[in-house]
CHARMM-style PDB file with segment names, atoms N, HN, CA, C and O in Angstrom:
ATOM      1  N   MET     1     -11.559   0.366  -6.394  1.00  0.00      PROA
ATOM      2  CA  MET     1     -12.236   1.618  -6.410  1.00  0.00      PROA
ATOM      3  C   MET     1     -11.730   2.487  -5.272  1.00  0.00      PROA
ATOM      4  O   MET     1     -12.026   2.202  -4.111  1.00  0.00      PROA
ATOM      5  N   PRO     2     -10.975   3.538  -5.567  1.00  0.00      PROA
ATOM      6  CA  PRO     2     -10.463   4.398  -4.481  1.00  0.00      PROA
ATOM      7  C   PRO     2     -11.563   5.181  -3.759  1.00  0.00      PROA
ATOM      8  O   PRO     2     -12.621   5.474  -4.316  1.00  0.00      PROA
ATOM      9  N   LEU     3     -11.280   5.494  -2.548  1.00  0.00      PROA
ATOM     10  HN  LEU     3     -10.420   5.257  -2.096  1.00  0.00      PROA
ATOM     11  CA  LEU     3     -12.251   6.310  -1.755  1.00  0.00      PROA
ATOM     12  C   LEU     3     -12.164   7.694  -2.207  1.00  0.00      PROA
ATOM     13  O   LEU     3     -11.175   8.106  -2.812  1.00  0.00      PROA
ATOM     14  N   GLU     4     -13.212   8.449  -1.919  1.00  0.00      PROA
ATOM     15  HN  GLU     4     -14.016   8.114  -1.427  1.00  0.00      PROA
ATOM     16  CA  GLU     4     -13.279   9.902  -2.206  1.00  0.00      PROA
ATOM     17  C   GLU     4     -12.251  10.614  -1.365  1.00  0.00      PROA
ATOM     18  O   GLU     4     -12.075  10.257  -0.200  1.00  0.00      PROA
ATOM     19  N   ALA     5     -11.562  11.607  -1.899  1.00  0.00      PROA
ATOM     20  HN  ALA     5     -11.705  11.897  -2.845  1.00  0.00      PROA
ATOM     21  CA  ALA     5     -10.632  12.337  -1.179  1.00  0.00      PROA
ATOM     22  C   ALA     5     -11.240  13.085   0.060  1.00  0.00      PROA
ATOM     23  O   ALA     5     -10.574  13.224   1.086  1.00  0.00      PROA
ATOM     24  N   GLY     6     -12.454  13.537  -0.053  1.00  0.00      PROA
ATOM     25  HN  GLY     6     -12.994  13.424  -0.887  1.00  0.00      PROA
ATOM     26  CA  GLY     6     -13.138  14.208   1.058  1.00  0.00      PROA
ATOM     27  C   GLY     6     -13.356  13.252   2.198  1.00  0.00      PROA
ATOM     28  O   GLY     6     -13.220  13.630   3.362  1.00  0.00      PROA
ATOM     29  N   LEU     7     -13.682  12.049   1.893  1.00  0.00      PROA
ATOM     30  HN  LEU     7     -13.792  11.742   0.947  1.00  0.00      PROA
ATOM     31  CA  LEU     7     -13.994  10.998   2.913  1.00  0.00      PROA
ATOM     32  C   LEU     7     -12.663  10.654   3.592  1.00  0.00      PROA
ATOM     33  O   LEU     7     -12.635  10.541   4.818  1.00  0.00      PROA
ATOM     34  N   LEU     8     -11.622  10.493   2.894  1.00  0.00      PROA
ATOM     35  HN  LEU     8     -11.645  10.585   1.898  1.00  0.00      PROA
ATOM     36  CA  LEU     8     -10.336  10.068   3.393  1.00  0.00      PROA
ATOM     37  C   LEU     8      -9.788  11.165   4.309  1.00  0.00      PROA
ATOM     38  O   LEU     8      -9.072  10.859   5.263  1.00  0.00      PROA
ATOM     39  N   GLU     9     -10.111  12.447   4.040  1.00  0.00      PROA
ATOM     40  HN  GLU     9     -10.693  12.695   3.265  1.00  0.00      PROA
ATOM     41  CA  GLU     9      -9.557  13.504   4.910  1.00  0.00      PROA
ATOM     42  C   GLU     9     -10.238  13.468   6.304  1.00  0.00      PROA
ATOM     43  O   GLU     9      -9.642  13.962   7.261  1.00  0.00      PROA
ATOM     44  N   ILE    10     -11.401  12.931   6.450  1.00  0.00      PROA
ATOM     45  HN  ILE    10     -11.885  12.530   5.673  1.00  0.00      PROA
ATOM     46  CA  ILE    10     -12.071  13.008   7.779  1.00  0.00      PROA
ATOM     47  C   ILE    10     -11.981  11.649   8.540  1.00  0.00      PROA
ATOM     48  O   ILE    10     -12.329  11.544   9.717  1.00  0.00      PROA
ATOM     49  N   LEU    11     -11.507  10.643   7.819  1.00  0.00      PROA
ATOM     50  HN  LEU    11     -11.225  10.728   6.864  1.00  0.00      PROA
ATOM     51  CA  LEU    11     -11.314   9.304   8.502  1.00  0.00      PROA
ATOM     52  C   LEU    11     -10.027   9.351   9.356  1.00  0.00      PROA
ATOM     53  O   LEU    11      -9.033   9.973   8.980  1.00  0.00      PROA
ATOM     54  N   ALA    12     -10.080   8.694  10.477  1.00  0.00      PROA
ATOM     55  HN  ALA    12     -10.887   8.188  10.783  1.00  0.00      PROA
ATOM     56  CA  ALA    12      -8.866   8.521  11.326  1.00  0.00      PROA
ATOM     57  C   ALA    12      -8.908   7.126  11.911  1.00  0.00      PROA
ATOM     58  O   ALA    12      -9.960   6.500  12.043  1.00  0.00      PROA
ATOM     59  N   CYS    13      -7.673   6.652  12.268  1.00  0.00      PROA
ATOM     60  HN  CYS    13      -6.818   7.161  12.161  1.00  0.00      PROA
ATOM     61  CA  CYS    13      -7.544   5.344  12.916  1.00  0.00      PROA
ATOM     62  C   CYS    13      -8.250   5.320  14.246  1.00  0.00      PROA
ATOM     63  O   CYS    13      -7.975   6.159  15.103  1.00  0.00      PROA
ATOM     64  N   PRO    14      -9.159   4.375  14.445  1.00  0.00      PROA
ATOM     65  CA  PRO    14      -9.881   4.312  15.780  1.00  0.00      PROA
ATOM     66  C   PRO    14      -8.937   4.003  16.947  1.00  0.00      PROA
ATOM     67  O   PRO    14      -9.251   4.351  18.085  1.00  0.00      PROA
ATOM     68  N   ALA    15      -7.820   3.377  16.705  1.00  0.00      PROA
ATOM     69  HN  ALA    15      -7.565   3.094  15.780  1.00  0.00      PROA
ATOM     70  CA  ALA    15      -6.937   3.027  17.788  1.00  0.00      PROA
ATOM     71  C   ALA    15      -6.079   4.163  18.238  1.00  0.00      PROA
ATOM     72  O   ALA    15      -5.916   4.338  19.446  1.00  0.00      PROA
ATOM     73  N   CYS    16      -5.493   4.981  17.322  1.00  0.00      PROA
ATOM     74  HN  CYS    16      -5.625   4.839  16.341  1.00  0.00      PROA
ATOM     75  CA  CYS    16      -4.543   6.015  17.766  1.00  0.00      PROA
ATOM     76  C   CYS    16      -4.909   7.376  17.201  1.00  0.00      PROA
ATOM     77  O   CYS    16      -4.236   8.361  17.507  1.00  0.00      PROA
ATOM     78  N   HSD    17      -5.992   7.466  16.358  1.00  0.00      PROA
ATOM     79  HN  HSD    17      -6.538   6.666  16.110  1.00  0.00      PROA
ATOM     80  CA  HSD    17      -6.500   8.709  15.875  1.00  0.00      PROA
ATOM     81  C   HSD    17      -5.616   9.355  14.864  1.00  0.00      PROA
ATOM     82  O   HSD    17      -5.805  10.546  14.617  1.00  0.00      PROA
ATOM     83  N   SER    18      -4.677   8.702  14.256  1.00  0.00      PROA
ATOM     84  HN  SER    18      -4.523   7.735  14.456  1.00  0.00      PROA
ATOM     85  CA  SER    18      -3.808   9.235  13.186  1.00  0.00      PROA
ATOM     86  C   SER    18      -4.534   9.106  11.889  1.00  0.00      PROA
ATOM     87  O   SER    18      -5.465   8.312  11.759  1.00  0.00      PROA
ATOM     88  N   PRO    19      -4.094   9.918  10.886  1.00  0.00      PROA
ATOM     89  CA  PRO    19      -4.783   9.891   9.567  1.00  0.00      PROA
ATOM     90  C   PRO    19      -4.532   8.533   8.893  1.00  0.00      PROA
ATOM     91  O   PRO    19      -3.559   7.843   9.196  1.00  0.00      PROA
ATOM     92  N   LEU    20      -5.422   8.174   7.985  1.00  0.00      PROA
ATOM     93  HN  LEU    20      -6.213   8.735   7.739  1.00  0.00      PROA
ATOM     94  CA  LEU    20      -5.333   6.904   7.208  1.00  0.00      PROA
ATOM     95  C   LEU    20      -4.813   7.176   5.768  1.00  0.00      PROA
ATOM     96  O   LEU    20      -5.093   8.227   5.191  1.00  0.00      PROA
ATOM     97  N   ASP    21      -4.080   6.241   5.224  1.00  0.00      PROA
ATOM     98  HN  ASP    21      -3.853   5.388   5.693  1.00  0.00      PROA
ATOM     99  CA  ASP    21      -3.533   6.339   3.861  1.00  0.00      PROA
ATOM    100  C   ASP    21      -4.252   5.246   3.038  1.00  0.00      PROA
ATOM    101  O   ASP    21      -4.310   4.088   3.449  1.00  0.00      PROA
ATOM    102  N   ASP    22      -4.781   5.628   1.900  1.00  0.00      PROA
ATOM    103  HN  ASP    22      -4.733   6.569   1.566  1.00  0.00      PROA
ATOM    104  CA  ASP    22      -5.458   4.634   1.005  1.00  0.00      PROA
ATOM    105  C   ASP    22      -4.399   3.957   0.184  1.00  0.00      PROA
ATOM    106  O   ASP    22      -3.795   4.563  -0.701  1.00  0.00      PROA
ATOM    107  N   ARG    23      -4.183   2.734   0.472  1.00  0.00      PROA
ATOM    108  HN  ARG    23      -4.674   2.241   1.192  1.00  0.00      PROA
ATOM    109  CA  ARG    23      -3.250   1.928  -0.311  1.00  0.00      PROA
ATOM    110  C   ARG    23      -4.039   0.709  -0.900  1.00  0.00      PROA
ATOM    111  O   ARG    23      -3.624  -0.447  -0.821  1.00  0.00      PROA
ATOM    112  N   SER    24      -5.157   1.055  -1.467  1.00  0.00      PROA
ATOM    113  HN  SER    24      -5.495   1.994  -1.532  1.00  0.00      PROA
ATOM    114  CA  SER    24      -6.038   0.029  -1.998  1.00  0.00      PROA
ATOM    115  C   SER    24      -5.474  -0.503  -3.328  1.00  0.00      PROA
ATOM    116  O   SER    24      -5.128   0.256  -4.234  1.00  0.00      PROA
ATOM    117  N   ALA    25      -5.401  -1.806  -3.398  1.00  0.00      PROA
ATOM    118  HN  ALA    25      -5.682  -2.422  -2.662  1.00  0.00      PROA
ATOM    119  CA  ALA    25      -5.082  -2.494  -4.663  1.00  0.00      PROA
ATOM    120  C   ALA    25      -6.313  -3.264  -5.042  1.00  0.00      PROA
ATOM    121  O   ALA    25      -7.213  -3.468  -4.227  1.00  0.00      PROA
ATOM    122  N   ALA    26      -6.350  -3.692  -6.283  1.00  0.00      PROA
ATOM    123  HN  ALA    26      -5.619  -3.526  -6.945  1.00  0.00      PROA
ATOM    124  CA  ALA    26      -7.519  -4.355  -6.782  1.00  0.00      PROA
ATOM    125  C   ALA    26      -7.886  -5.647  -6.075  1.00  0.00      PROA
ATOM    126  O   ALA    26      -9.057  -6.017  -5.990  1.00  0.00      PROA
ATOM    127  N   ASP    27      -6.847  -6.337  -5.560  1.00  0.00      PROA
ATOM    128  HN  ASP    27      -5.896  -6.036  -5.629  1.00  0.00      PROA
ATOM    129  CA  ASP    27      -7.098  -7.620  -4.914  1.00  0.00      PROA
ATOM    130  C   ASP    27      -7.283  -7.462  -3.397  1.00  0.00      PROA
ATOM    131  O   ASP    27      -7.960  -8.275  -2.769  1.00  0.00      PROA
ATOM    132  N   SER    28      -6.697  -6.441  -2.823  1.00  0.00      PROA
ATOM    133  HN  SER    28      -6.147  -5.780  -3.334  1.00  0.00      PROA
ATOM    134  CA  SER    28      -6.808  -6.253  -1.261  1.00  0.00      PROA
ATOM    135  C   SER    28      -6.953  -4.807  -0.935  1.00  0.00      PROA
ATOM    136  O   SER    28      -5.968  -4.182  -0.545  1.00  0.00      PROA
ATOM    137  N   PRO    29      -8.158  -4.213  -1.074  1.00  0.00      PROA
ATOM    138  CA  PRO    29      -8.265  -2.787  -0.683  1.00  0.00      PROA
ATOM    139  C   PRO    29      -8.216  -2.582   0.843  1.00  0.00      PROA
ATOM    140  O   PRO    29      -8.896  -3.293   1.583  1.00  0.00      PROA
ATOM    141  N   GLU    30      -7.425  -1.626   1.306  1.00  0.00      PROA
ATOM    142  HN  GLU    30      -6.872  -1.049   0.704  1.00  0.00      PROA
ATOM    143  CA  GLU    30      -7.267  -1.389   2.715  1.00  0.00      PROA
ATOM    144  C   GLU    30      -6.815   0.058   2.911  1.00  0.00      PROA
ATOM    145  O   GLU    30      -6.304   0.730   2.016  1.00  0.00      PROA
ATOM    146  N   LEU    31      -7.047   0.483   4.158  1.00  0.00      PROA
ATOM    147  HN  LEU    31      -7.463  -0.063   4.885  1.00  0.00      PROA
ATOM    148  CA  LEU    31      -6.553   1.810   4.564  1.00  0.00      PROA
ATOM    149  C   LEU    31      -5.527   1.548   5.702  1.00  0.00      PROA
ATOM    150  O   LEU    31      -5.774   0.772   6.625  1.00  0.00      PROA
ATOM    151  N   ILE    32      -4.393   2.219   5.589  1.00  0.00      PROA
ATOM    152  HN  ILE    32      -4.192   2.850   4.839  1.00  0.00      PROA
ATOM    153  CA  ILE    32      -3.216   1.917   6.512  1.00  0.00      PROA
ATOM    154  C   ILE    32      -3.102   3.173   7.394  1.00  0.00      PROA
ATOM    155  O   ILE    32      -3.154   4.306   6.915  1.00  0.00      PROA
ATOM    156  N   CYS    33      -2.946   2.919   8.697  1.00  0.00      PROA
ATOM    157  HN  CYS    33      -2.904   1.999   9.086  1.00  0.00      PROA
ATOM    158  CA  CYS    33      -2.767   3.950   9.663  1.00  0.00      PROA
ATOM    159  C   CYS    33      -1.312   4.521   9.482  1.00  0.00      PROA
ATOM    160  O   CYS    33      -0.342   3.783   9.311  1.00  0.00      PROA
ATOM    161  N   THR    34      -1.237   5.887   9.532  1.00  0.00      PROA
ATOM    162  HN  THR    34      -2.026   6.487   9.671  1.00  0.00      PROA
ATOM    163  CA  THR    34       0.012   6.519   9.324  1.00  0.00      PROA
ATOM    164  C   THR    34       0.800   6.749  10.680  1.00  0.00      PROA
ATOM    165  O   THR    34       1.912   7.279  10.679  1.00  0.00      PROA
ATOM    166  N   GLY    35       0.196   6.342  11.783  1.00  0.00      PROA
ATOM    167  HN  GLY    35      -0.707   5.912  11.784  1.00  0.00      PROA
ATOM    168  CA  GLY    35       0.860   6.518  13.046  1.00  0.00      PROA
ATOM    169  C   GLY    35       2.121   5.619  13.118  1.00  0.00      PROA
ATOM    170  O   GLY    35       2.109   4.461  12.701  1.00  0.00      PROA
ATOM    171  N   ALA    36       3.191   6.199  13.659  1.00  0.00      PROA
ATOM    172  HN  ALA    36       3.200   7.140  13.998  1.00  0.00      PROA
ATOM    173  CA  ALA    36       4.510   5.548  13.694  1.00  0.00      PROA
ATOM    174  C   ALA    36       4.405   4.220  14.574  1.00  0.00      PROA
ATOM    175  O   ALA    36       5.026   3.209  14.248  1.00  0.00      PROA
ATOM    176  N   ASP    37       3.657   4.266  15.611  1.00  0.00      PROA
ATOM    177  HN  ASP    37       3.152   5.088  15.876  1.00  0.00      PROA
ATOM    178  CA  ASP    37       3.641   3.116  16.562  1.00  0.00      PROA
ATOM    179  C   ASP    37       2.437   2.195  16.247  1.00  0.00      PROA
ATOM    180  O   ASP    37       2.320   1.138  16.867  1.00  0.00      PROA
ATOM    181  N   CYS    38       1.571   2.547  15.336  1.00  0.00      PROA
ATOM    182  HN  CYS    38       1.667   3.406  14.832  1.00  0.00      PROA
ATOM    183  CA  CYS    38       0.369   1.773  15.166  1.00  0.00      PROA
ATOM    184  C   CYS    38       0.481   0.951  13.792  1.00  0.00      PROA
ATOM    185  O   CYS    38       0.803  -0.237  13.791  1.00  0.00      PROA
ATOM    186  N   GLY    39       0.217   1.606  12.725  1.00  0.00      PROA
ATOM    187  HN  GLY    39      -0.045   2.572  12.726  1.00  0.00      PROA
ATOM    188  CA  GLY    39       0.324   0.970  11.402  1.00  0.00      PROA
ATOM    189  C   GLY    39      -0.750  -0.115  11.056  1.00  0.00      PROA
ATOM    190  O   GLY    39      -0.536  -0.944  10.172  1.00  0.00      PROA
ATOM    191  N   LEU    40      -1.888  -0.085  11.765  1.00  0.00      PROA
ATOM    192  HN  LEU    40      -2.061   0.589  12.483  1.00  0.00      PROA
ATOM    193  CA  LEU    40      -2.905  -1.101  11.453  1.00  0.00      PROA
ATOM    194  C   LEU    40      -3.463  -0.849  10.043  1.00  0.00      PROA
ATOM    195  O   LEU    40      -3.502   0.273   9.537  1.00  0.00      PROA
ATOM    196  N   ALA    41      -3.887  -1.958   9.451  1.00  0.00      PROA
ATOM    197  HN  ALA    41      -3.855  -2.870   9.862  1.00  0.00      PROA
ATOM    198  CA  ALA    41      -4.434  -1.977   8.054  1.00  0.00      PROA
ATOM    199  C   ALA    41      -5.866  -2.376   8.167  1.00  0.00      PROA
ATOM    200  O   ALA    41      -6.182  -3.491   8.581  1.00  0.00      PROA
ATOM    201  N   TYR    42      -6.763  -1.446   7.791  1.00  0.00      PROA
ATOM    202  HN  TYR    42      -6.507  -0.540   7.454  1.00  0.00      PROA
ATOM    203  CA  TYR    42      -8.227  -1.642   7.894  1.00  0.00      PROA
ATOM    204  C   TYR    42      -8.749  -2.061   6.539  1.00  0.00      PROA
ATOM    205  O   TYR    42      -8.439  -1.406   5.543  1.00  0.00      PROA
ATOM    206  N   PRO    43      -9.524  -3.116   6.458  1.00  0.00      PROA
ATOM    207  CA  PRO    43     -10.033  -3.569   5.132  1.00  0.00      PROA
ATOM    208  C   PRO    43     -11.144  -2.660   4.611  1.00  0.00      PROA
ATOM    209  O   PRO    43     -11.836  -2.007   5.392  1.00  0.00      PROA
ATOM    210  N   VAL    44     -11.306  -2.622   3.320  1.00  0.00      PROA
ATOM    211  HN  VAL    44     -10.744  -3.152   2.686  1.00  0.00      PROA
ATOM    212  CA  VAL    44     -12.371  -1.924   2.633  1.00  0.00      PROA
ATOM    213  C   VAL    44     -13.189  -2.948   1.907  1.00  0.00      PROA
ATOM    214  O   VAL    44     -12.717  -3.555   0.946  1.00  0.00      PROA
ATOM    215  N   ARG    45     -14.416  -3.153   2.349  1.00  0.00      PROA
ATOM    216  HN  ARG    45     -14.800  -2.660   3.130  1.00  0.00      PROA
ATOM    217  CA  ARG    45     -15.302  -4.151   1.734  1.00  0.00      PROA
ATOM    218  C   ARG    45     -16.418  -3.462   0.991  1.00  0.00      PROA
ATOM    219  O   ARG    45     -17.170  -2.674   1.563  1.00  0.00      PROA
ATOM    220  N   ASP    46     -16.523  -3.770  -0.313  1.00  0.00      PROA
ATOM    221  HN  ASP    46     -15.912  -4.411  -0.778  1.00  0.00      PROA
ATOM    222  CA  ASP    46     -17.635  -3.207  -1.150  1.00  0.00      PROA
ATOM    223  C   ASP    46     -17.592  -1.663  -1.150  1.00  0.00      PROA
ATOM    224  O   ASP    46     -18.623  -0.998  -1.249  1.00  0.00      PROA
ATOM    225  N   GLY    47     -16.367  -1.119  -1.035  1.00  0.00      PROA
ATOM    226  HN  GLY    47     -15.529  -1.659  -0.954  1.00  0.00      PROA
ATOM    227  CA  GLY    47     -16.194   0.323  -1.056  1.00  0.00      PROA
ATOM    228  C   GLY    47     -16.398   1.015   0.230  1.00  0.00      PROA
ATOM    229  O   GLY    47     -16.373   2.243   0.298  1.00  0.00      PROA
ATOM    230  N   ILE    48     -16.612   0.205   1.318  1.00  0.00      PROA
ATOM    231  HN  ILE    48     -16.632  -0.794   1.263  1.00  0.00      PROA
ATOM    232  CA  ILE    48     -16.949   0.754   2.689  1.00  0.00      PROA
ATOM    233  C   ILE    48     -15.780   0.338   3.574  1.00  0.00      PROA
ATOM    234  O   ILE    48     -15.470  -0.846   3.704  1.00  0.00      PROA
ATOM    235  N   PRO    49     -15.131   1.346   4.185  1.00  0.00      PROA
ATOM    236  CA  PRO    49     -14.026   1.054   5.086  1.00  0.00      PROA
ATOM    237  C   PRO    49     -14.598   0.388   6.422  1.00  0.00      PROA
ATOM    238  O   PRO    49     -15.581   0.862   6.990  1.00  0.00      PROA
ATOM    239  N   VAL    50     -13.961  -0.675   6.860  1.00  0.00      PROA
ATOM    240  HN  VAL    50     -13.162  -1.060   6.399  1.00  0.00      PROA
ATOM    241  CA  VAL    50     -14.327  -1.355   8.101  1.00  0.00      PROA
ATOM    242  C   VAL    50     -13.347  -0.887   9.186  1.00  0.00      PROA
ATOM    243  O   VAL    50     -12.281  -1.477   9.359  1.00  0.00      PROA
ATOM    244  N   LEU    51     -13.699   0.132   9.884  1.00  0.00      PROA
ATOM    245  HN  LEU    51     -14.566   0.612   9.743  1.00  0.00      PROA
ATOM    246  CA  LEU    51     -12.772   0.707  10.860  1.00  0.00      PROA
ATOM    247  C   LEU    51     -13.020   0.134  12.243  1.00  0.00      PROA
ATOM    248  O   LEU    51     -13.362   0.856  13.179  1.00  0.00      PROA
ATOM    249  N   LEU    52     -12.840  -1.190  12.359  1.00  0.00      PROA
ATOM    250  HN  LEU    52     -12.562  -1.777  11.599  1.00  0.00      PROA
ATOM    251  CA  LEU    52     -12.945  -1.904  13.642  1.00  0.00      PROA
ATOM    252  C   LEU    52     -11.584  -2.429  13.928  1.00  0.00      PROA
ATOM    253  O   LEU    52     -11.013  -3.092  13.063  1.00  0.00      PROA
ATOM    254  N   VAL    53     -11.012  -2.181  15.087  1.00  0.00      PROA
ATOM    255  HN  VAL    53     -11.476  -1.642  15.790  1.00  0.00      PROA
ATOM    256  CA  VAL    53      -9.660  -2.674  15.515  1.00  0.00      PROA
ATOM    257  C   VAL    53      -9.639  -4.182  15.412  1.00  0.00      PROA
ATOM    258  O   VAL    53      -8.627  -4.750  15.001  1.00  0.00      PROA
ATOM    259  N   ASP    54     -10.713  -4.845  15.767  1.00  0.00      PROA
ATOM    260  HN  ASP    54     -11.535  -4.383  16.101  1.00  0.00      PROA
ATOM    261  CA  ASP    54     -10.717  -6.352  15.749  1.00  0.00      PROA
ATOM    262  C   ASP    54     -10.613  -6.848  14.301  1.00  0.00      PROA
ATOM    263  O   ASP    54     -10.156  -7.968  14.072  1.00  0.00      PROA
ATOM    264  N   GLU    55     -11.024  -6.047  13.334  1.00  0.00      PROA
ATOM    265  HN  GLU    55     -11.395  -5.137  13.520  1.00  0.00      PROA
ATOM    266  CA  GLU    55     -10.961  -6.515  11.887  1.00  0.00      PROA
ATOM    267  C   GLU    55      -9.631  -6.102  11.245  1.00  0.00      PROA
ATOM    268  O   GLU    55      -9.319  -6.562  10.147  1.00  0.00      PROA
ATOM    269  N   ALA    56      -8.864  -5.268  11.887  1.00  0.00      PROA
ATOM    270  HN  ALA    56      -9.118  -4.894  12.779  1.00  0.00      PROA
ATOM    271  CA  ALA    56      -7.640  -4.757  11.324  1.00  0.00      PROA
ATOM    272  C   ALA    56      -6.486  -5.728  11.259  1.00  0.00      PROA
ATOM    273  O   ALA    56      -6.348  -6.569  12.148  1.00  0.00      PROA
ATOM    274  N   ARG    57      -5.664  -5.643  10.253  1.00  0.00      PROA
ATOM    275  HN  ARG    57      -5.776  -4.960   9.531  1.00  0.00      PROA
ATOM    276  CA  ARG    57      -4.496  -6.485  10.088  1.00  0.00      PROA
ATOM    277  C   ARG    57      -3.313  -5.800  10.804  1.00  0.00      PROA
ATOM    278  O   ARG    57      -3.098  -4.598  10.649  1.00  0.00      PROA
ATOM    279  N   ARG    58      -2.582  -6.553  11.558  1.00  0.00      PROA
ATOM    280  HN  ARG    58      -2.757  -7.530  11.684  1.00  0.00      PROA
ATOM    281  CA  ARG    58      -1.376  -5.990  12.237  1.00  0.00      PROA
ATOM    282  C   ARG    58      -0.297  -5.835  11.234  1.00  0.00      PROA
ATOM    283  O   ARG    58      -0.258  -6.581  10.255  1.00  0.00      PROA
ATOM    284  N   PRO    59       0.654  -4.824  11.446  1.00  0.00      PROA
ATOM    285  CA  PRO    59       1.747  -4.644  10.491  1.00  0.00      PROA
ATOM    286  C   PRO    59       2.675  -5.808  10.517  1.00  0.00      PROA
ATOM    287  O   PRO    59       2.818  -6.457  11.553  1.00  0.00      PROA
ATOM    288  N   ALA    60       3.308  -6.098   9.424  1.00  0.00      PROA
ATOM    289  HN  ALA    60       3.192  -5.571   8.582  1.00  0.00      PROA
ATOM    290  CA  ALA    60       4.279  -7.230   9.319  1.00  0.00      PROA
ATOM    291  C   ALA    60       5.576  -6.964   9.940  1.00  0.00      PROA
ATOM    292  OT1 ALA    60       6.459  -7.822   9.918  1.00  0.00      PROA
TER     293      ALA     60
END
């Protein structure tokens, strides 16, 4: 279930304040930071983004 466009426009990465990109797939919904030096992936659980740096996945 993709996030609403209006919500995605106001969300930002808590680590670097860059915009987030919704790359949610059915099996692993997440928001990816668009910052060049950051790239953290934040999980989306039950349609709610978990914007905690401790919960984010580091880029591969």
